[in-house]
Backbone as numpy.savetxt, mean C-alpha at the origin, in Angstrom:
# Nx Ny Nz CAx CAy CAz Cx Cy Cz
5.39 1.10 -31.05 5.81 1.68 -29.76 6.18 0.55 -28.81
7.32 0.67 -28.11 7.71 -0.38 -27.16 6.67 -0.53 -26.05
6.48 -1.75 -25.62 5.54 -1.98 -24.54 6.13 -1.55 -23.20
5.25 -1.25 -22.27 5.65 -0.85 -20.91 5.76 -2.10 -20.05
6.83 -2.18 -19.28 7.08 -3.39 -18.50 6.46 -3.30 -17.12
6.12 -4.47 -16.59 5.59 -4.59 -15.23 6.53 -5.47 -14.43
6.93 -4.97 -13.26 7.73 -5.76 -12.32 7.07 -5.73 -10.95
7.30 -6.78 -10.20 6.84 -6.86 -8.81 8.06 -7.10 -7.93
8.21 -6.27 -6.91 9.28 -6.44 -5.92 8.63 -6.95 -4.64
9.02 -8.15 -4.22 8.36 -8.81 -3.10 8.74 -8.25 -1.73
9.79 -7.45 -1.65 10.22 -6.92 -0.35 11.05 -5.67 -0.56
10.94 -4.69 0.35 11.82 -3.52 0.26 13.31 -3.87 0.29
13.65 -5.01 0.89 15.05 -5.43 0.92 15.58 -5.73 -0.49
14.69 -5.99 -1.43 15.07 -6.28 -2.81 14.95 -5.06 -3.72
14.48 -3.96 -3.18 14.14 -2.80 -4.01 15.33 -2.30 -4.83
16.53 -2.39 -4.27 17.71 -1.88 -4.99 17.92 -2.61 -6.31
17.41 -3.81 -6.43 17.56 -4.56 -7.68 16.52 -4.16 -8.73
15.47 -3.49 -8.29 14.38 -3.09 -9.19 14.31 -1.58 -9.40
14.99 -0.83 -8.56 14.89 0.62 -8.55 15.06 1.19 -9.96
14.08 1.98 -10.39 14.08 2.46 -11.77 13.41 3.83 -11.82
14.17 4.88 -12.14 13.56 6.22 -12.18 12.53 6.38 -13.28
12.42 5.40 -14.18 11.42 5.45 -15.25 10.20 4.58 -14.96
10.04 4.17 -13.72 8.88 3.36 -13.34 7.98 4.11 -12.38
6.68 4.00 -12.63 5.69 4.41 -11.64 5.68 3.32 -10.56
5.85 3.71 -9.31 5.91 2.74 -8.22 4.57 2.72 -7.48
4.00 1.53 -7.38 2.77 1.33 -6.62 3.15 0.61 -5.33
2.97 1.26 -4.20 3.29 0.65 -2.90 2.04 -0.03 -2.36
2.18 -1.30 -1.97 1.05 -2.02 -1.39 1.46 -2.59 -0.02
0.62 -2.35 0.96 0.77 -2.91 2.32 -0.65 -3.15 2.81
-1.18 -4.30 2.44 -2.62 -4.54 2.53 -3.10 -4.63 3.97
-2.31 -5.24 4.85 -2.67 -5.38 6.27 -1.65 -4.66 7.15
-1.70 -3.27 7.26 -2.90 -2.53 6.97 -2.61 -1.13 6.39
-1.35 -0.77 6.20 -1.00 0.63 5.96 -1.65 1.25 4.72
-1.50 0.61 3.55 -2.05 1.28 2.37 -3.57 1.21 2.34
-4.15 0.20 2.97 -5.61 0.18 3.11 -6.07 1.34 3.99
-5.34 1.59 5.07 -5.69 2.68 5.97 -5.51 4.04 5.30
-4.46 4.18 4.50 -4.25 5.45 3.78 -5.40 5.71 2.82
-5.81 4.69 2.09 -6.96 4.86 1.19 -8.22 5.21 1.97
-8.41 4.58 3.12 -9.56 4.91 3.97 -9.51 6.35 4.43
-8.32 6.83 4.80 -8.17 8.21 5.26 -8.63 9.19 4.19
-8.18 8.98 2.95 -8.56 9.91 1.89 -10.02 9.74 1.48
-10.52 8.53 1.52 -11.94 8.32 1.23 -12.81 9.06 2.24
-12.26 9.28 3.44 -13.00 9.96 4.50 -12.58 11.42 4.66
-11.89 11.95 3.64 -11.70 13.40 3.58 -10.39 13.95 4.09
-9.41 13.10 4.39 -8.13 13.63 4.86 -7.52 14.58 3.83
-6.91 15.64 4.31 -6.24 16.60 3.43 -4.93 16.04 2.92
-4.15 15.44 3.81 -2.89 14.80 3.43 -2.50 13.80 4.51
-1.63 12.88 4.13 -1.03 11.95 5.07 0.48 12.08 4.91
1.17 12.27 6.02 2.62 12.45 5.99 3.27 11.16 6.47
3.82 10.35 5.55 4.43 9.08 5.97 5.82 9.31 6.54
6.08 8.79 7.72 7.39 8.94 8.35 7.90 7.57 8.77
9.19 7.36 8.55 9.77 6.04 8.81 10.03 5.79 10.28
10.51 6.82 11.00 10.97 6.60 12.37 9.97 7.15 13.38
9.98 6.54 14.57 9.14 7.05 15.65 9.65 8.38 16.18
10.94 8.61 16.04 11.50 9.90 16.47 10.90 11.03 15.63
10.85 10.83 14.34 10.26 11.83 13.46 8.76 11.96 13.72
8.11 10.84 13.97 6.68 10.88 14.29 6.42 11.71 15.54
7.28 11.55 16.55 7.11 12.31 17.80 7.29 13.81 17.56
8.24 14.15 16.70 8.46 15.57 16.37 7.20 16.16 15.74
6.61 15.45 14.80 5.40 15.95 14.15 4.23 16.02 15.12
4.14 15.05 16.01 3.10 15.09 17.04 3.27 16.33 17.92
4.51 16.62 18.30 4.77 17.79 19.15 4.50 19.10 18.43
4.53 19.05 17.09 4.22 20.24 16.30 2.72 20.43 16.12
1.94 19.48 16.60 0.50 19.62 16.56 -0.22 18.79 15.53
0.51 17.95 14.79 -0.14 17.07 13.83 -0.85 15.92 14.54
-1.99 15.52 14.01 -2.60 14.27 14.43 -1.68 13.14 14.02
-1.50 12.16 14.91 -0.53 11.09 14.64 -1.19 9.72 14.73
-1.03 8.94 13.67 -1.36 7.52 13.67 -0.05 6.76 13.61
0.20 5.89 14.57 1.49 5.19 14.60 1.37 3.86 15.31
2.08 2.85 14.76 2.10 1.52 15.38 3.42 0.85 15.10
3.74 -0.12 15.92 4.83 -1.04 15.66 4.36 -2.43 16.06
4.56 -3.38 15.15 4.11 -4.76 15.37 2.62 -4.85 15.66
1.86 -3.92 15.09 0.42 -3.91 15.25 -0.08 -3.16 16.46
0.80 -2.79 17.37 0.41 -2.15 18.64 0.53 -0.63 18.50
-0.51 0.08 18.90 -0.50 1.54 18.84 0.58 2.10 19.76
1.37 3.04 19.23 2.42 3.68 20.01 1.80 4.58 21.08
2.42 4.63 22.23 1.82 5.28 23.40 1.49 6.76 23.16
2.32 7.46 22.38 2.08 8.89 22.21 1.24 9.21 20.97
0.79 8.18 20.25 -0.02 8.39 19.05 -1.48 8.64 19.41
-2.18 9.30 18.51 -3.61 9.52 18.71 -4.41 8.25 18.44
-3.93 7.45 17.50 -4.56 6.17 17.21 -3.60 5.34 16.38
-4.01 4.09 16.11 -3.12 3.15 15.44 -3.42 2.98 13.97
-3.30 1.76 13.49 -3.19 1.48 12.07 -4.43 0.87 11.45
-5.49 0.70 12.20 -6.70 0.13 11.61 -7.35 1.14 10.67
-7.78 0.71 9.49 -8.55 1.62 8.63 -9.77 2.20 9.33
-10.32 1.47 10.28 -11.49 1.95 10.99 -11.18 3.16 11.88
-9.91 3.39 12.15 -9.54 4.57 12.96 -9.65 5.88 12.17
-9.58 5.78 10.85 -9.51 6.98 10.02 -10.92 7.42 9.62
-11.71 7.76 10.60 -13.10 8.13 10.39 -13.21 9.57 9.89
-14.32 9.92 9.23 -14.50 11.31 8.83 -14.42 12.29 10.00
-14.95 11.87 11.14 -14.91 12.76 12.32 -13.48 13.08 12.74
-12.58 12.14 12.55 -11.19 12.35 12.94 -10.35 13.04 11.88
-10.53 12.64 10.62 -9.53 13.02 9.61 -10.01 13.99 8.56
-11.31 14.24 8.45 -11.79 15.12 7.39 -11.14 16.50 7.46
-10.46 16.89 6.37 -9.80 18.18 6.31 -8.49 18.27 7.06
-8.02 17.16 7.63 -6.83 17.18 8.48 -5.59 16.63 7.75
-4.43 17.07 8.24 -3.15 16.47 7.86 -2.78 15.47 8.95
-2.52 14.24 8.57 -2.26 13.17 9.52 -0.84 12.66 9.33
-0.03 12.71 10.38 1.29 12.07 10.34 1.08 10.58 10.59
1.92 9.76 9.93 1.64 8.32 9.91 2.95 7.54 9.91
3.08 6.60 10.83 4.29 5.77 10.89 3.89 4.34 11.24
4.38 3.38 10.42 4.01 1.99 10.61 5.24 1.09 10.54
5.03 -0.17 10.85 6.14 -1.12 10.90 6.79 -1.30 9.54
5.98 -1.38 8.49 6.50 -1.71 7.17 6.15 -0.69 6.08
4.91 -0.27 6.04 4.42 0.51 4.91 5.08 1.84 4.70
5.28 2.61 5.76 5.83 3.95 5.57 7.31 3.89 5.18
8.02 2.87 5.61 9.40 2.69 5.15 9.44 2.38 3.66
8.51 1.56 3.20 8.44 1.23 1.78 8.13 2.47 0.94
7.24 3.31 1.44 6.91 4.54 0.72 8.14 5.42 0.59
8.93 5.52 1.64 10.15 6.33 1.59 11.11 5.80 0.54
11.28 4.50 0.47 12.16 3.91 -0.53 11.65 4.16 -1.95
10.36 4.11 -2.13 9.77 4.24 -3.45 9.92 5.63 -4.04
10.31 6.61 -3.24 10.31 8.01 -3.67 11.28 8.30 -4.81
12.14 7.35 -5.17 13.06 7.54 -6.30 12.39 7.25 -7.64
11.15 6.81 -7.64 10.46 6.45 -8.87 9.95 7.64 -9.64
9.46 7.36 -10.85 8.88 8.39 -11.70 7.69 9.04 -11.00
6.91 8.23 -10.32 5.85 8.69 -9.45 5.61 7.60 -8.42
4.96 7.94 -7.33 4.64 6.97 -6.28 3.15 7.09 -5.98
2.45 5.97 -6.09 1.04 5.95 -5.72 0.79 4.82 -4.74
-0.30 4.96 -4.01 -0.67 3.98 -2.98 -1.74 3.05 -3.53
-1.44 1.75 -3.45 -2.37 0.76 -3.95 -2.90 -0.15 -2.86
-4.09 -0.66 -3.08 -4.73 -1.59 -2.15 -5.85 -2.27 -2.91
-6.51 -3.22 -2.29 -7.72 -3.76 -2.91 -8.82 -2.71 -2.95
-8.83 -1.81 -1.99 -9.88 -0.80 -1.92 -9.93 0.05 -3.18
-8.78 0.37 -3.77 -8.74 1.22 -4.96 -8.14 0.49 -6.16
-8.30 -0.81 -6.20 -7.65 -1.68 -7.18 -7.88 -1.22 -8.63
-9.11 -1.08 -9.04 -9.40 -0.71 -10.43 -8.96 0.71 -10.74
-9.10 1.61 -9.77 -8.68 2.99 -9.98 -7.17 3.07 -10.22
-6.41 2.30 -9.47 -4.96 2.27 -9.66 -4.61 1.76 -11.05
-5.24 0.67 -11.45 -4.96 0.11 -12.78 -5.33 1.10 -13.87
-6.47 1.76 -13.74 -6.87 2.74 -14.76 -5.89 3.89 -14.84
-5.44 4.36 -13.67 -4.50 5.48 -13.66 -3.21 5.10 -14.38
-2.69 3.92 -14.11 -1.46 3.47 -14.75 -1.67 3.36 -16.27
-2.76 2.77 -16.68 -3.05 2.62 -18.11 -3.13 3.98 -18.79
-3.67 4.96 -18.09 -3.86 6.30 -18.68 -2.58 7.11 -18.79
-1.51 6.69 -18.12 -0.25 7.43 -18.23 0.35 7.19 -19.60
0.85 8.24 -20.25 1.37 8.07 -21.61 2.67 7.29 -21.68
3.45 7.32 -20.60 4.75 6.64 -20.59 5.00 6.08 -19.19
6.09 5.32 -19.08 6.53 4.83 -17.78 6.23 3.37 -17.56
7.23 2.67 -17.07 7.04 1.29 -16.67 6.34 1.23 -15.32
6.11 0.03 -14.82 5.38 -0.15 -13.57 6.17 -1.06 -12.64
6.33 -0.62 -11.40 6.94 -1.44 -10.36 5.99 -1.47 -9.18
5.53 -2.65 -8.83 4.66 -2.81 -7.66 5.54 -3.26 -6.50
5.63 -2.41 -5.48 6.51 -2.67 -4.33 5.68 -3.17 -3.16
5.91 -4.42 -2.78 5.24 -5.01 -1.62 5.99 -4.61 -0.35
5.26 -4.07 0.62 5.91 -3.63 1.86 6.44 -4.80 2.67
5.80 -5.97 2.55 6.29 -7.16 3.25 6.19 -7.04 4.76
6.94 -7.91 5.42 6.96 -7.92 6.89 8.41 -7.91 7.36
8.87 -6.73 7.79 10.23 -6.59 8.30 11.27 -7.15 7.32
11.08 -6.79 6.06 11.99 -7.20 5.02 11.68 -8.53 4.38
10.72 -9.27 4.93 10.40 -10.60 4.41 9.20 -10.55 3.46
9.12 -11.59 2.65 7.96 -11.80 1.79 6.70 -11.92 2.63
5.61 -11.35 2.15 4.32 -11.62 2.78 3.27 -11.86 1.71
2.35 -12.74 2.01 1.40 -13.22 1.01 0.40 -12.16 0.60
-0.15 -11.42 1.56 -1.26 -10.52 1.24 -0.85 -9.42 0.27
0.36 -8.88 0.42 0.81 -7.84 -0.51 1.04 -8.44 -1.90
1.54 -9.65 -1.93 1.79 -10.32 -3.21 0.50 -10.63 -3.94
-0.56 -10.95 -3.20 -1.86 -11.16 -3.81 -2.35 -9.89 -4.50
-2.20 -8.76 -3.84 -2.64 -7.51 -4.44 -1.78 -7.16 -5.65
-0.48 -7.39 -5.54 0.40 -7.15 -6.69 -0.04 -7.98 -7.88
-0.40 -9.24 -7.63 -0.86 -10.10 -8.70 -2.17 -9.62 -9.31
-3.07 -9.13 -8.47 -4.35 -8.63 -8.97 -4.15 -7.41 -9.87
-3.27 -6.49 -9.46 -2.99 -5.31 -10.28 -2.31 -5.72 -11.59
-1.30 -6.57 -11.48 -0.54 -6.98 -12.67 -1.43 -7.71 -13.67
-2.35 -8.53 -13.17 -3.24 -9.26 -14.07 -4.10 -8.31 -14.89
-4.64 -7.28 -14.25 -5.44 -6.29 -14.98 -4.59 -5.60 -16.04
-3.39 -5.19 -15.68 -2.54 -4.46 -16.62 -2.14 -5.31 -17.81
-1.84 -6.58 -17.57 -1.41 -7.44 -18.67 -2.53 -7.79 -19.63
-3.77 -7.49 -19.26 -4.88 -7.63 -20.18 -5.00 -6.44 -21.13
-4.12 -5.44 -20.93 -4.06 -4.27 -21.80 -2.83 -4.40 -22.69
-2.99 -4.13 -23.96 -1.91 -4.37 -24.93 -0.69 -3.47 -24.74
-0.79 -2.45 -23.90 0.37 -1.59 -23.64 1.47 -2.30 -22.86
1.12 -3.37 -22.13 2.01 -3.89 -21.10 2.52 -5.28 -21.41
3.69 -5.56 -20.84 4.28 -6.88 -20.92 5.10 -7.11 -19.65
5.50 -8.34 -19.42 6.40 -8.61 -18.30 7.37 -9.72 -18.66
8.56 -9.56 -18.17 9.57 -10.61 -18.24 10.15 -10.79 -16.85
9.25 -10.78 -15.87 9.63 -10.74 -14.46 9.01 -11.93 -13.75
9.85 -12.79 -13.19 9.35 -13.99 -12.52 8.42 -13.65 -11.35
8.74 -12.62 -10.60 7.91 -12.31 -9.44 6.54 -11.76 -9.85
6.48 -11.11 -11.01 5.18 -10.69 -11.52 4.33 -11.91 -11.86
4.92 -12.85 -12.59 4.19 -14.07 -12.94 3.79 -14.86 -11.69
4.70 -14.93 -10.73 4.41 -15.68 -9.50 3.27 -15.03 -8.72
3.26 -13.69 -8.67 2.19 -13.01 -7.93 0.84 -13.22 -8.62
0.82 -13.23 -9.94 -0.42 -13.51 -10.66 -0.88 -14.94 -10.40
0.04 -15.87 -10.43 -0.33 -17.26 -10.14 -0.91 -17.39 -8.73
-0.28 -16.71 -7.77 -0.77 -16.76 -6.39 -2.17 -16.17 -6.30
-2.38 -15.04 -6.97 -3.70 -14.41 -6.97 -4.75 -15.33 -7.60
-4.39 -16.02 -8.66 -5.35 -16.91 -9.31 -5.70 -18.12 -8.45
-4.81 -18.53 -7.56 -5.12 -19.59 -6.61 -6.09 -19.08 -5.54
-5.87 -17.84 -5.10 -6.60 -17.32 -3.93 -7.91 -16.63 -4.26
-8.05 -16.05 -5.46 -9.11 -15.06 -5.69 -10.53 -15.62 -5.62
-10.71 -16.90 -5.80 -12.07 -17.45 -5.78 -12.63 -17.58 -4.36
-11.74 -17.56 -3.35 -12.18 -17.60 -1.95 -11.07 -16.99 -1.09
-10.93 -15.68 -1.23 -9.82 -14.99 -0.58 -9.87 -15.15 0.93
-11.04 -15.06 1.52 -11.12 -15.10 2.97 -10.65 -16.44 3.52
-10.95 -17.51 2.83 -10.43 -18.82 3.25 -8.92 -18.89 3.07
-8.44 -18.34 1.97 -7.01 -18.39 1.69 -6.21 -17.63 2.75
-6.83 -16.61 3.34 -6.13 -15.80 4.34 -5.75 -16.60 5.58
-6.34 -17.76 5.78 -5.94 -18.58 6.91 -4.48 -19.01 6.80
-3.91 -18.92 5.61 -2.50 -19.25 5.41 -1.57 -18.07 5.66
-2.14 -16.89 5.89 -1.36 -15.65 5.93 -0.90 -15.34 7.35
0.40 -15.18 7.52 0.97 -14.95 8.85 0.43 -13.68 9.50
0.32 -12.60 8.71 -0.15 -11.34 9.29 -1.59 -11.44 9.77
-2.37 -12.26 9.11 -3.74 -12.47 9.58 -3.72 -13.01 11.01
-2.81 -13.91 11.31 -2.75 -14.52 12.64 -2.08 -13.60 13.65
-1.13 -12.76 13.19 -0.58 -11.74 14.10 -1.69 -10.80 14.56
-2.51 -10.35 13.62 -3.60 -9.45 13.95 -4.64 -10.14 14.84
-4.90 -11.40 14.55 -5.88 -12.14 15.35 -5.44 -12.23 16.81
-4.16 -12.48 17.04 -3.66 -12.57 18.43 -3.84 -11.26 19.17
-3.81 -10.15 18.42 -3.97 -8.83 19.03 -5.43 -8.36 19.05
-6.32 -9.19 18.53 -7.72 -8.80 18.44 -7.98 -7.72 17.41
-7.14 -7.68 16.36 -7.22 -6.63 15.35 -7.61 -7.15 13.97
-8.11 -8.36 13.91 -8.40 -8.96 12.61 -9.80 -8.65 12.10
-10.47 -7.68 12.73 -11.79 -7.28 12.26 -11.74 -6.55 10.92
-10.54 -6.20 10.46 -10.40 -5.42 9.23 -10.24 -6.28 7.98
-10.18 -7.60 8.14 -9.82 -8.45 7.01 -10.77 -8.27 5.82
-12.06 -8.40 6.05 -13.00 -8.29 4.94 -12.92 -6.91 4.30
-12.81 -5.90 5.13 -12.70 -4.53 4.62 -11.48 -4.38 3.72
-10.33 -4.86 4.16 -9.09 -4.68 3.42 -9.04 -5.49 2.13
-9.87 -6.50 2.01 -9.89 -7.33 0.81 -11.15 -7.14 -0.02
-11.85 -6.02 0.21 -13.02 -5.68 -0.60 -12.57 -4.79 -1.75
-12.65 -5.28 -2.98 -12.16 -4.47 -4.11 -13.06 -3.28 -4.41
-12.40 -2.18 -4.79 -13.08 -1.04 -5.42 -14.12 -0.37 -4.55
-13.82 -0.26 -3.27 -14.73 0.47 -2.39 -14.48 1.97 -2.46
-13.38 2.39 -3.10 -13.10 3.81 -3.28 -12.35 4.00 -4.59
-12.41 5.22 -5.11 -11.69 5.58 -6.33 -10.48 6.47 -6.05
-10.18 6.73 -4.79 -9.07 7.64 -4.47 -7.74 7.02 -4.86
-6.83 7.87 -5.32 -5.47 7.43 -5.63 -4.51 8.39 -4.92
-3.98 7.99 -3.77 -3.01 8.84 -3.08 -1.66 8.86 -3.81
-1.13 10.07 -4.00 0.16 10.29 -4.63 1.14 10.85 -3.61
2.41 10.51 -3.75 3.45 11.12 -2.92 3.97 12.36 -3.62
3.81 13.51 -2.98 4.29 14.77 -3.52 4.96 15.57 -2.41
6.26 15.83 -2.61 7.03 16.64 -1.66 6.89 16.10 -0.24
6.98 14.77 -0.12 6.99 14.13 1.19 5.64 13.91 1.82
4.57 14.29 1.12 3.22 14.10 1.64 2.40 13.29 0.64
1.50 12.49 1.16 0.51 11.83 0.31 -0.71 12.73 0.18
-1.13 12.92 -1.07 -2.29 13.77 -1.36 -3.10 13.09 -2.46
-4.30 13.57 -2.67 -5.10 13.15 -3.82 -5.39 14.38 -4.66
-5.54 14.15 -5.96 -5.76 15.26 -6.88 -7.24 15.39 -7.23
């Protein structure tokens, strides 16, 4: 049986070169969108509705949906709260549908919708994501890094490398993708002391300037949840 391929796309701006209807797409936006989405479902959210534009977010807010929205890390004035995983508490989100719009992550999710399936990945659900992919009978794998406004970002690439490394230890998978190998190499440099390595990460310092870097340890703690959010009919849900 042919092996299943693994690719890593370092930015949504490059997605057109990787776009493959036969690939399961794993979207990662570690600081902070996909970490927050995993937190929402771990705390009982019914669904998360990812929206790319603030105009669409405002429409959903006016329809009565709870809204989490930010741009450049700053909570939007008409949103109920912003992008920190700590905002998605059980008291706020349990049993609720939450509309969600962010600088990078929700746009990446929208692009990924052409894939065989779309799931949300983070360090929080790292092993669960890898297990789910391994358990699928068919389909290649594309890990889409949300990046920063179209640019490469280190933290998403670290997570891509961590996922890819696990998969390549399974005989089903192979890669002939330079960015997959590069992300694994980057992860192997950082993984022994991730928190120290984060001092090199631009988004870490953007968050620090805003006083929002309290989430770093949380977002880089592996396997704190087993939830796997899926995109179905425009909504993220768990099965």
